[in-house]
N, C-alpha and C positions, 0 to 999 in steps of 0.2 A: 504494500500500500504506500502511496506517495505521502511524504511529509509535507502537507500543504503549508504549514507555518514557516517552513524553512526559507522559501523565496521571499516571504514578507520580512523575515528576520534579516535576510541578506540585504534587502532593500534598505532597511533601517540602518544596518551596519555601514553600508557604503555611503549613505547620506551623512552619517556621523563622521566617517573617515574623511569625506570630501570637505565637510564644513570645518573640521578641526585639523586637517593636515597642514604641515608647515608651509607648503607652497600654495595654499588656497588663495591667499591674497593676490599672488601674481599668476596663478594658474588659470588664465583665461581659457574658457571652454570646459572646465571641470563641472560646471553647473549644468551642462547638457545632460548629464546622467540623471538629474532630478526629474526631468520630463519622462525619460524612459522608465525610471523606477515608479513614477506616479502611474504611468500607463500599466505597468506590470501589476501594481497593487489593485487597480480596477479589474484587470483580467482575473486576478486571483479571487476577487469577490465573485465573479461569474463562476469560476471553477468550484468554489466553496458552496455556491448556491445550487449546484447540479443535483444535490440529494445524496443520500447515503445508500438507500436500498435499491431503488429502481432508477437507473440513470439512462436518460435518452442518449443513445449513441451519436445521433446527429448533432445535438447540442454539445456533447462532450468533445466530439471531433472539432467542432468550430472553436470552442474555448481553448482546447489544447493546441490547435493550430496557431491561434493568436499568441498564446503563451510561448510557444516554440519560436515563432518569428521574433517576438520581443526579446527572447533570450539570445537568439543568434545575433541580433543587432547589438544588444548590450554586451555580449561576449566579445564581439569585434571591437566595440568601443573600449572595453576594459583592457584588452590586449594592446591596443595602440596608445592608450593614455595612462597605463599603470605607473610609469616612471614620473611623468609630469604631474599627475594628481596624487602621487604617493599612495597607491593602492597596494596592500600587501599581497604577495604571491599566494599565501594560504587561503585568503578570501577568494581569489580568482579560481583556485583549485576547487574549493567547495562549490562555487557558483557553476563551474564547468560540470561537476558531478550532478548537481541538481538539473542542469540543462539536459544532460543525457537522460535522466529519469523522465523529464517532461517529454522528450522526444520519443521515448519508449511508450509512454502512456498515449501520446498522440497517435502513434502507429496502431496501437491496439484499439483505440476508440474509433479511428477512421476505418479500420478493417471491419469492426462490428457494424458501423453505419452502412458500409458497402454491402455487407451480408444481409442486413435488414432490408435495404432497398432491393436487392436481388430477390429476396423471398417475397416481398410485396408484389414485385413485377411478375414473378412466377405465379402467384396466387391470382392476380388479375387476369393473366393470360389463360389460366386454367378455367376461371369462371366464364370468360368470354367464349372459350372453346366448347362450353357445354356444361361446365360446372361440376363434373363428377370427381372433383379432387378431394372431397372430404371423407370422413369416416362413413362407411357403408353407402358410398355413392352420393353423399350429401354435398352441399356447396362449400364445405370447408369451415373456415372460422368467421363466416359472415353473420352467424346467428339466425339464419333463415333456413327453412326447409319447406319446399313447395310440395303440397300434396297432389297426387295425380288427379286429373279431372276425369269426370265420367261416372258411370254407375259403380258403386262399391258393393 
């Protein structure tokens, strides 16, 4: 299971590091990370709001795709500005590990969303073709069962 609080803690830590670092006064551009971290915190709210028991794969895929994109952008920024903004290597290492976990979750969520879409398409095609795709020749998961017409 993903530690959801970890990226938020990372965002708080990098914000503190950037604000208190020795080169902050002269480090023009270090404040750029604040917008990326703010965006990341908003995306994390979406991820946390997905639910615990039944998660919609499409919503999860979307949220984790945004989070992975944000992480890739932030990772690139951290790598290119770590010396100028005095960002510790161990922080960057922890962020890199969290980014790998997010990418893994993104892959799983998007795969589940793709499978769900394929199953829906298959069910629709079966229903359009005559509907015999459910248990005992019924229409499947639609909740309907048509009685035969005529004399019984």
